[in-house]
C-alpha positions as CSV (number, residue, x, y, z in Angstrom):
1,M,47.4,112.4,-78.6
2,R,50.3,110.1,-78.2
3,I,51.5,109.4,-74.6
4,T,54.9,107.9,-73.9
5,I,56.3,106.8,-70.5
6,D,60.0,106.5,-70.3
7,T,60.3,103.4,-68.2
8,D,64.1,104.0,-67.8
9,V,63.4,107.4,-66.1
10,C,60.2,106.6,-64.1
11,V,60.8,106.3,-60.4
12,G,57.3,105.2,-59.5
13,A,56.2,108.4,-57.7
14,G,52.6,107.7,-58.8
15,Q,51.7,111.4,-59.4
16,C,50.4,110.5,-62.8
17,A,48.0,107.9,-61.4
18,L,46.9,110.1,-58.6
19,T,46.3,113.1,-61.0
20,A,44.7,111.2,-64.0
21,P,43.5,107.8,-62.7
22,G,41.4,107.3,-65.8
23,V,44.6,107.1,-67.9
24,F,47.5,106.0,-65.7
25,T,48.0,103.2,-63.3
26,Q,51.0,101.5,-61.7
27,D,52.3,98.1,-62.4
28,D,53.2,95.5,-59.7
29,D,56.6,97.1,-59.2
30,G,55.0,100.6,-58.7
31,F,56.0,102.0,-62.1
32,S,53.7,104.0,-64.3
33,E,51.8,102.5,-67.2
34,L,48.8,103.4,-69.3
35,L,45.5,101.7,-68.7
36,P,44.4,99.4,-71.5
37,G,42.4,101.3,-74.1
38,R,43.6,104.7,-72.8
39,E,46.8,104.9,-74.9
40,D,45.5,108.2,-76.4
41,G,44.4,109.8,-73.2
42,A,40.8,109.5,-74.2
43,G,40.3,113.2,-73.8
44,D,41.0,113.2,-70.1
45,P,41.1,116.9,-69.0
46,L,43.8,116.1,-66.4
47,L,46.2,114.4,-68.8
48,R,48.5,117.4,-69.3
49,E,48.5,118.1,-65.5
50,A,49.5,114.5,-64.9
51,A,52.5,114.8,-67.2
52,R,53.5,118.1,-65.5
53,A,53.2,116.4,-62.1
54,C,55.8,113.8,-62.9
55,P,58.8,114.7,-60.7
56,V,61.3,113.2,-63.3
57,Q,59.4,114.2,-66.5
58,A,59.1,110.6,-67.6
59,I,55.8,111.3,-69.5
60,T,55.8,112.8,-72.9
61,L,52.7,114.0,-74.7
62,A,52.6,114.6,-78.4
63,D,49.6,115.8,-80.5
64,D,48.9,113.5,-83.4
């Protein structure tokens, strides 16, 4: 799975990091980013829910 975070759209709500903390984190400014080594979601069962939880739809998931 390919995960993309549109950093121009992200508002730093943190819903992704709260929903799937094994995949997402927040940078020093509070914006979403992927954890190192988790760029493919690593099979996290909450990945799709984290993308849906984003209030501005900044997260895109694409099957490889």
